[in-house]
C-alpha positions in Angstrom: 0.0 0.0 0.0 1.3 3.4 -1.0 1.0 6.4 1.4 -1.7 8.7 0.1 -3.6 11.9 0.5 -7.3 11.2 0.1 -9.9 13.4 -1.4 -13.5 12.0 -1.7 -16.6 12.9 -3.7 -15.2 13.0 -7.2 -18.0 12.8 -9.7 -16.3 13.1 -13.1 -13.0 12.1 -14.8 -12.4 15.8 -15.5 -12.3 16.6 -11.8 -9.8 13.7 -11.3 -7.5 14.9 -14.1 -7.5 18.5 -12.8 -6.7 17.4 -9.3 -3.9 15.0 -10.5 -2.2 17.9 -12.3 -2.3 20.1 -9.1 -1.3 17.2 -6.9 1.7 16.0 -8.8 2.9 19.6 -9.6 3.1 20.2 -5.9 4.4 16.8 -4.7 8.0 16.9 -3.2 10.6 15.3 -5.4 11.0 11.6 -4.6 7.7 11.3 -2.7 5.8 8.1 -3.1 2.6 9.6 -1.9 -0.3 9.2 -4.3 -3.6 10.9 -4.8 -6.5 8.8 -3.3 -9.5 9.4 -5.6 -12.5 8.6 -3.5 -15.9 7.9 -5.1 -19.0 7.4 -2.9 -21.6 4.7 -3.2 -24.1 3.6 -0.6 -26.3 0.6 -0.1 -29.2 2.7 -1.3 -27.5 4.1 -4.4 -26.2 0.7 -5.3 -29.8 -0.7 -5.2 -31.5 2.2 -6.8 -33.3 3.2 -3.6 -34.0 7.0 -3.4 -32.0 8.7 -0.7 -30.7 12.2 0.1 -27.5 11.2 -1.6 -29.0 10.2 -5.0 -28.2 13.5 -6.6 -24.9 13.9 -4.9 -23.1 10.6 -5.5 -22.2 9.9 -9.2 -24.3 7.4 -11.1 -22.9 3.9 -10.5 -22.3 3.4 -14.2 -20.0 6.4 -14.3 -17.6 5.1 -11.6 -15.4 3.1 -13.9 -14.8 6.2 -16.0 -13.9 8.3 -12.9 -11.4 5.5 -12.0 -9.8 5.9 -15.5 -6.3 7.1 -14.4 -3.6 4.7 -13.3 -1.8 7.7 -11.6 -4.4 7.7 -8.9 -5.2 5.4 -6.0 -8.8 4.7 -7.0 -10.9 3.9 -4.0 -14.6 3.1 -3.9 -16.2 4.2 -0.6 -19.1 1.9 0.2 -21.4 3.2 3.0 -23.9 1.1 4.9 -24.5 2.2 8.5 -27.7 0.1 8.7 -25.9 -3.2 8.5 -28.1 -4.6 5.7 -28.0 -8.4 5.2 -26.0 -10.2 2.5 -23.1 -7.8 2.8 -20.8 -10.0 0.7 -23.1 -9.9 -2.4 -23.6 -6.2 -2.1 -19.8 -5.7 -1.9 -19.3 -7.9 -4.9 -21.9 -5.9 -6.8 -20.4 -2.6 -5.8 -16.9 -3.6 -6.7 -18.1 -4.6 -10.2 -18.9 -0.9 -10.9 -15.2 0.1 -10.2 -14.1 -1.4 -13.5 -10.5 -2.3 -14.2 -9.2 0.9 -12.5 -10.4 0.2 -8.9 -7.5 -0.2 -6.5 -9.3 -0.2 -3.1 -12.6 -0.6 -1.3 -13.2 1.5 1.8 -15.9 0.3 4.1 -17.8 3.1 5.7 -19.6 0.9 8.1 -19.8 0.0 11.8 -17.8 -3.2 12.5 -19.0 -5.2 9.5 -18.7 -8.9 9.5 -15.2 -9.8 8.4 -16.2 -13.1 6.8 -18.7 -11.3 4.6 -16.0 -8.8 3.6 -13.6 -11.5 2.7 -16.2 -13.4 0.8 -17.3 -10.4 -1.3 -13.8 -9.2 -2.1 -12.5 -12.7 -2.9 -15.5 -13.4 -5.1 -14.8 -10.3 -7.2 -11.5 -11.9 -8.3 -9.9 -8.4 -8.2 -6.6 -7.6 -6.4 -7.9 -4.7 -4.4 -7.0 -3.4 -0.9 -9.6 -3.0 1.8 -9.8 0.0 4.1 -11.9 -0.2 7.2 -13.3 3.1 8.4 -13.4 3.3 12.2 -15.8 6.1 12.6 -17.5 7.8 15.5 -20.1 5.1 16.1 -17.5 2.3 15.9 -15.4 4.1 18.4 -18.4 4.6 20.7 -19.2 0.9 20.5 -15.7 0.2 21.6 -16.1 2.6 24.5 -13.6 5.0 22.9 -10.9 2.7 24.3 -7.9 2.0 22.1 -7.4 -1.5 23.6 -11.0 -2.5 22.8 -10.6 -1.2 19.3 -7.5 -3.3 18.9 -9.3 -6.4 20.3 -12.2 -5.8 17.8 -9.6 -5.6 15.0 -8.3 -9.1 15.7 -11.0 -10.6 13.5 -10.0 -8.4 10.6 -6.3 -9.2 10.6 -6.3 -11.2 7.3 -9.2 -9.3 5.8 -8.2 -5.6 5.7 -5.1 -3.7 4.7 -5.7 -0.3 6.2 -7.6 1.3 9.0 -9.0 4.9 8.6 -9.7 6.7 11.9 -12.5 9.1 11.1 -14.6 10.9 13.7 -15.8 13.5 11.2 -17.5 10.9 8.9 -18.0 13.3 6.0 -19.5 16.1 8.1 -16.7 18.6 7.5 -15.5 18.5 11.1 -12.0 19.5 12.0 -9.7 16.6 12.8 -8.9 16.0 16.5 -5.5 14.6 15.7 -4.4 14.4 19.3 -7.5 12.4 20.2 -6.7 9.9 17.4 -3.0 9.4 18.3 -3.6 6.8 21.1 -5.7 4.7 18.7 -3.1 4.9 16.0 -0.3 3.9 18.4 -2.3 0.9 19.7 -3.1 -0.3 16.2 0.5 0.2 15.0 1.8 -1.8 18.0 -0.5 -4.7 17.5 -0.9 -4.7 13.7 2.4 -3.4 12.2 1.3 -4.5 8.7 -1.8 -2.3 8.7 -1.8 1.0 7.0 -3.2 3.7 9.2 -5.0 6.8 8.0 -6.8 9.7 9.6 -9.6 11.8 8.2 -11.2 15.1 9.0 
């Protein structure tokens, strides 16, 4: 996994190309950091169920075109905070819309079933990385305790590649970096192979 700077809510290839030009024009020489191009999809938009996000997220058939650049780290963010059943089949379906350019799947969910994740990603037959968002609700369910978070992550050890600590959860809140440090340290100590990101 490359280190990246992530921007989410791209809705067109033109936006991606413009941002790639800005990003790489300002990258320090020798940096391996990549631009994470995030595209949102939810259980409802995947299944054509009207929601408040219908006119904000890109049409699912457009996602493969947004993921057209091999200079970006193309990540599909799949949101389902209601824990709908048959997660594996929905993940498999969602991944199919990423086309050949998809590099990663981020799960914006609350402690989803790791077996379902593994089944959905494996069934896709694509070599993609999996990012697990640990958001506000997930942290609350773990008592906001780094050691409980680490214990919960035990079941994901062979399933995910990266953890994203995210208390803002897309609401435009400033990042409380100091508050996330104990979680990042505990995760790094127990799971040195996991990538760790922070959002805000």
